[in-house]
N, C-alpha and C positions, 0 to 999 in steps of 0.2 A: 505493499499501499503505497502510495506517496505520500511525504510529510504533509504538515498542515500548514500552509502560508497565511503569514502576518504581513500585511503591509500597513507599514505607520504614517501612510500619507497621499492621500488621495481628495482631489478638488474637486468633488463631486457636486456640493451646491452650486458653488461657480458655474459649470458648466451646465447645471439643469437651468438656470436661472438667465443666464448669459446666451445659451445656444438653444436650449429647448432640449436639450440631450435627456434622454428617458432610458434610464438603466437597466430598467427591468426587460428593456428589449436587445435582440441578439447584437453582436457587433455587425454583422453583415448587414441588419435591416438601418441601424444610424449610418452607417458609411453609405450605404447606397441614399438615403434621405437626404445627407448633406454633399452628394456627388453636387448638387447643383447651388452651393453656397459657398463659393470661393473663400471669403474672407473668414469662414470656420477653417476650412485646411491652410488658407495662409496663416492664420494667427495660433490655430492649435493643434493641426494637423491630424489625420484620422483617429478616431478614435480606439483605445487598446481594452476599455472597461465594458463589463455587462455582467450582470447578476449570472448568467449562462455561461461567461468565461471564469467565474469566481467558480461553479463548480467543478466547472473543468480542471480549473488547476488548484483546487482543493484551498482557496481561498476561505478562512474561517472568519477571520476577523480583519477589518482595515480603520484605519482612524482616518475618518471625513471631517474636511475642514471649514471653517467659518474663514473666508478670505475675501478681502477688498482689497484693493490698491489705492495709494493716494491720488488726486486727480493729476498731479504733475506725471503721471506714468500713464493716463489713459490715453488708447490706441487711438480707438476712433468712436463715432456716436453710437455703434453698436456696443460698446463697452461701458455697461451701464452698471458693474459694481464697482463705482470705485466712489471717493468721499472727499471731501473739503475741510469736514471739521469733525470732531467725537460725534454730535450727535449724528450726520449723516452715516458715519463706519454703524453707529449702535442700531439705526432702523436696517441697514443693511445684512448685519449679520443676525439681526432677530427676523428677517426674512428667510435668510439662510436656514436659520434652527426650524422656522416653520415650515420651509419645504423638506427636509428631512423630516419631521413630524408626519407631513401627508404619505412620505413614503411607507412610514412605520406603520400608519393604521390601514392604508391601503394596500400594500404588500406585507402583510406579516410574513408569510411563508418564505418571503424573501430576504427581508432586512428587519433586524431588530436591534433596539439600541442596547448598549452594554453601560450602565453606569455604576454597577455595583458588582459585587464576587459574585454574588447568587446568579444575577443575568448572565455574568461571564461562563460559571459552570455549567447552566441549562443550556448555553451554546455549545461549547464544548462536549458537551455530553451526547448530542447528536452528532457533531462529528467525528466522536472516536469511536462510533457506531460502522459497522459495513454498511456500503454504500446501498447494498440489496433491501437494506431497512427504509430506505431514503428514498425510494425508484422517482419520484418528484423533486427531488433535490431538498437544499437545506438551508435554511435562513442564514445571512451572513451576519457575525455582530458587528455594530457600527460604534466606535467610540468618538466623540465630539472632539475638535482639537481647533481652539484659535489660533488662526496665523496671522500675527500684528494684532496688537491688543487696544488699536486707538477705538473699538468700540466701548472699550471700559471707560465711560466720561467720568468717573468717579470712582475712587479705591473701593469704597462701601458696596459697591455693583458687584463687586465679586461674589458677594454672598448670591446675587439673583442670577448669575451667569451657572455658579456650581448645581443652583437649584434647578434649573434648565437643562443640567445634563451637561455641560461643559468640564472636561478633567485634565485636560492638557492647555495650557499657553503658551505661544511664543510671542515675546514682547515687540519683536521687530519683522518686519520684512525688510522694505528700507527704512529708511530712519523713521522713528517715532519720536513722541515726546518723552518716551519711556528709554530710549536708548539708539545709539546708532546701531545700522543695518547695513546690508548689501548695497556696495558702492557707495556706500555713504557712512563714513568712519565717526565714531564718538562713542564716549562712555555711558555708563548707565547715569542718569539724571537722579535728582532726588527723586522726583515722583516715579522714576523707575525702579527706584531702592524701596519705596513706599510698595509697589505694587509686589515686588518679590515677597516682601514680608508677610503681606496679605495674601499672597498665594500659599505659602506655607502654613500659616495659622490653617487654611483648606483642605492642604493636602494634595493642591494641586502640583500635578507634572509640568516643570518647567523646561520648554524646548528652546534650548540654544541655537538652533538652526536660524540663519539669516541673522543673528546678532552680530554685530561688529566685534573684533577680536578683542577691545579692550573692554566691552563692556561684556563678553563672554568670559573673561578671565575674571572681572570683578565677581560676576556671578557664581563662579564657581566658587570662589573664597567666602562670599556672604550666603548664598542660598542653603537653605537648613534642611528643603523638602526634597522630593525626587526631582531628577534631572535627567534629559535625553539630547541626544540629536536625533528629530524624527526623520529627516532627510539632509544628509548632508555627507560629501565625501573628504577623505582626506589631502590635503594639500600637496604633500608630497608625491601623492600618485598618480595626478591630475597634469598630464604632460601641458607643458608650458603655465600650469596654474599658476596663479599670481594673485585671483581674486579672493577679498576676505568674506566670499559665499562659502568657502572652503575651510577645513577644519586644521588648523597648526597641529602639530605634534604636543605641544604644552596642554590643548585644549582637549585631545580626544585622550589623555592621560588623566586629565583631569575628570571626565564622563567617567573614564574606568574607574577610578579611586572611589568615585561616588556611588559606583555599581551600576551605573546607567548603562543606555544602550544607544547603536549608531547604525541609523538606517541608511543602507548604500543606496545611492540614485542612480538606476542605469538609463541616463541622459546621456548623448553623446558629447554634448557641449560640458559636461560634468565630468567626462572623461578624458577628451582633449579640450582645453579651452581653445577655442580659436576654432574648432568644427564648424563648417557651414552647411547648409541644407544642402546646398550644391555637392558636397563631399559625399562619397559613397558611404552609406549605412558601416559596409563592411569594416572600414577604417576603424571602427572601435568594435572588435567581438567581445561575444559574451564572456572570454576569461578574463578580459580584462575587468567585468564587474566582479570577479572570482578572485582576481589580485587585488581589487580594493579592500572585500571582504577579508582576504589574509593578510593584509597589512594592519588591520585594526586587530584580528586576533593573534598576530605575533606581538603587536605593542603591549597585548593583554595577557599574553603567555596563557591564554584559554581563548575558546570557542563561544564564550558567555556574554559578550558585551557588542555582537555583531549581527545585525539584522538588516532589513531589507523597507525603505522606507522609498517607493518608485516615484512620487510627484507625477505618475501617470495621470494626462490629460490635464497636465499643469501647464499649460501654454506650451506642449510639445505633445506628438503622437507619434503613431507608428512610422512616418519619415525619418524621425529625430531621433530613433533606440537602436540598440544593437541588431545587425540584420536575422540573428538567430530568433528574433522575437516578433510573432505577430501580436500575441494579446497576453493579457496578463498570467493565462496560463502555462506561457511558454517559460515563466521564471523557473518551473521544475527542469529544466533543462541545466539550470545550475547544480544538480545533486552529483552526475558525472564529472563536471567539473572540477567539484570540489574534493572528490573522491579520490580524483588523480592526484591531488596537491596534499593528500595524506588524511583527509579530514575521515575519521569514523562516522558510522551512522547517526550516533547520538549526536554528536558535533553539529552534523548538516540538520537535523531534525532542530538544534537550539537556533541555528542560524536564519533557516528558513520561515520561523515561528514562534519555538518555546521560549527565547528569549524575551519577545515582547510578551508572551502569555505570563511568564513570571513576574515581568515589571507588573504587570496589570493584576495578577494574584496578589502581588506584594502591597500596592497602593491604589486600587479600588475601594472604597467603604463596604462594609458589609453589606 
């Protein structure tokens, strides 16, 4: 039986509200429907995600984001999930949460929220049974992750987002009022420190992905709660890597010391910085993703801190990922690649999903 997959980063609500994607429909149907929508292909590529592919690839759990970009990053008029101020970000995040609630209500056989250990255990119980007992498939569990915290208008709103199901918060995408971010360096601000303190008090997981290096370093020293990098690659293993979007060895070591997990991103531009859409997908073979995983494991001295955080459909699609991949289900092809690098079956199970499951078991409320 294939190991369970856990994907720690998917921008589902953004895609549902921006492009009208329906993840209960097969990948082939979404690709067919979007053939006549060139702006989708140009901005995001062909989808790699659907519930059917979760079933085929044994994607038992995913971390689904609340994501909105600052208005300075707006691409075009169709790009509706952008904000000018925290009030607008709050509204967008609320609508995205509502979109997840609708899919939970309308398709409970396909998607179910994971907010507690009891819910986690219930989902895992179905996935750990033989496929023959579930001929119609099983629901994939969904953990809500807020990517960029501008929708938190006041620090005391942490309580509201917790009650609504958010379990992980990344303070930055680009820079926010809390800290520097991707391409926009800067430390934690005083409000950022207050945010981290409130998050720790509520048991929220801190996501260091997208945080500027100086902010991430301070967060590693300061944060007393659980922390991860849901979707970030090691700087030293990204060919031509210079961007603060990637993790320095110091930050990787800090996450490991905090018993965190790092989700590797199989996006060609995060494997070779400077890779262009006109370049062959074969320039970034899937074994380079295995190499990213191996780098984290070698630094950790074990396979207990590496995982997957694909960011699939997050501004890139089929055209921008390793050639061996057609959908998320093909990440199972990592199994023989990791085995060829000397990883035992238990290690591979941990990397593909077990490490994220352990994180949730330790940190979700009862």
